[in-house]
C-alpha positions as CSV (number, residue, x, y, z in Angstrom):
1,M,304.0,65.7,170.4
2,A,300.2,65.4,170.7
3,E,300.5,61.6,170.9
4,L,302.8,61.9,173.9
5,Y,300.3,64.3,175.6
6,F,297.5,61.8,175.2
7,D,299.5,58.8,176.3
8,T,300.5,60.8,179.4
9,T,297.0,62.0,180.3
10,D,295.6,58.5,179.7
11,D,298.2,57.2,182.1
12,W,297.2,59.8,184.7
13,L,293.6,58.6,184.4
14,R,294.6,54.9,184.6
15,E,296.5,55.7,187.8
16,G,293.5,57.6,189.1
17,T,295.2,58.9,192.3
18,N,296.1,62.5,191.7
19,L,293.0,64.7,191.5
20,R,294.9,67.6,189.8
21,R,296.3,65.4,187.0
22,I,292.8,63.8,186.6
23,Q,291.3,67.3,186.2
24,I,293.9,68.3,183.6
25,A,293.3,65.0,181.7
26,L,289.6,65.5,181.6
27,H,289.9,69.0,180.4
28,G,291.1,67.9,176.9
29,E,289.2,68.4,173.7
30,A,289.5,64.8,172.5
31,Y,288.1,61.6,174.1
32,P,290.4,60.1,176.6
33,F,291.7,56.6,175.5
34,R,291.5,55.1,172.0
35,D,289.4,52.3,173.3
36,A,285.9,53.3,174.4
37,N,285.4,50.4,176.8
38,E,288.6,51.3,178.6
39,M,287.5,54.9,178.8
40,F,284.1,53.9,180.3
41,R,285.7,51.6,182.9
42,V,288.4,54.1,184.0
43,L,286.1,57.1,184.1
44,E,283.4,55.2,186.0
45,G,286.0,54.3,188.6
46,I,287.3,57.9,188.8
47,A,283.8,59.2,189.2
48,Q,283.2,56.9,192.2
49,R,286.5,57.9,193.9
50,F,286.4,61.6,193.1
51,P,282.9,63.2,193.3
52,E,284.5,66.5,192.3
53,V,284.9,65.3,188.7
54,A,281.9,62.8,188.5
55,D,279.9,65.2,186.4
56,T,282.7,65.7,183.9
57,C,283.3,61.9,183.7
58,Q,279.6,61.3,183.0
59,R,279.6,64.0,180.3
60,W,282.6,62.2,178.6
61,I,280.9,58.9,178.9
62,T,277.5,60.1,177.6
63,S,279.1,62.0,174.7
64,R,281.1,58.9,173.6
65,H,278.0,56.7,173.8
66,K,276.2,59.2,171.6
67,H,279.1,59.3,169.2
68,I,279.2,55.5,168.9
69,L,275.5,55.3,168.3
70,K,275.7,58.0,165.5
71,H,279.0,57.0,163.9
72,G,279.8,53.4,165.1
73,P,282.7,52.2,167.2
């Protein structure tokens, strides 16, 4: 069931058109996307299109960069 949730929210972020869905997807407790590079690309685009969530996107990006530096990809 959790797998379906993450697939759905990742799809919402990829679409990047519905602010409410984006906000829900960014409110999760796990990193969006399995692939860090995809996450960086998608969240950077969302941050540019939706200033309302730019800080949240940047927090996710910064956190994942730190996680990678500490634990590896």
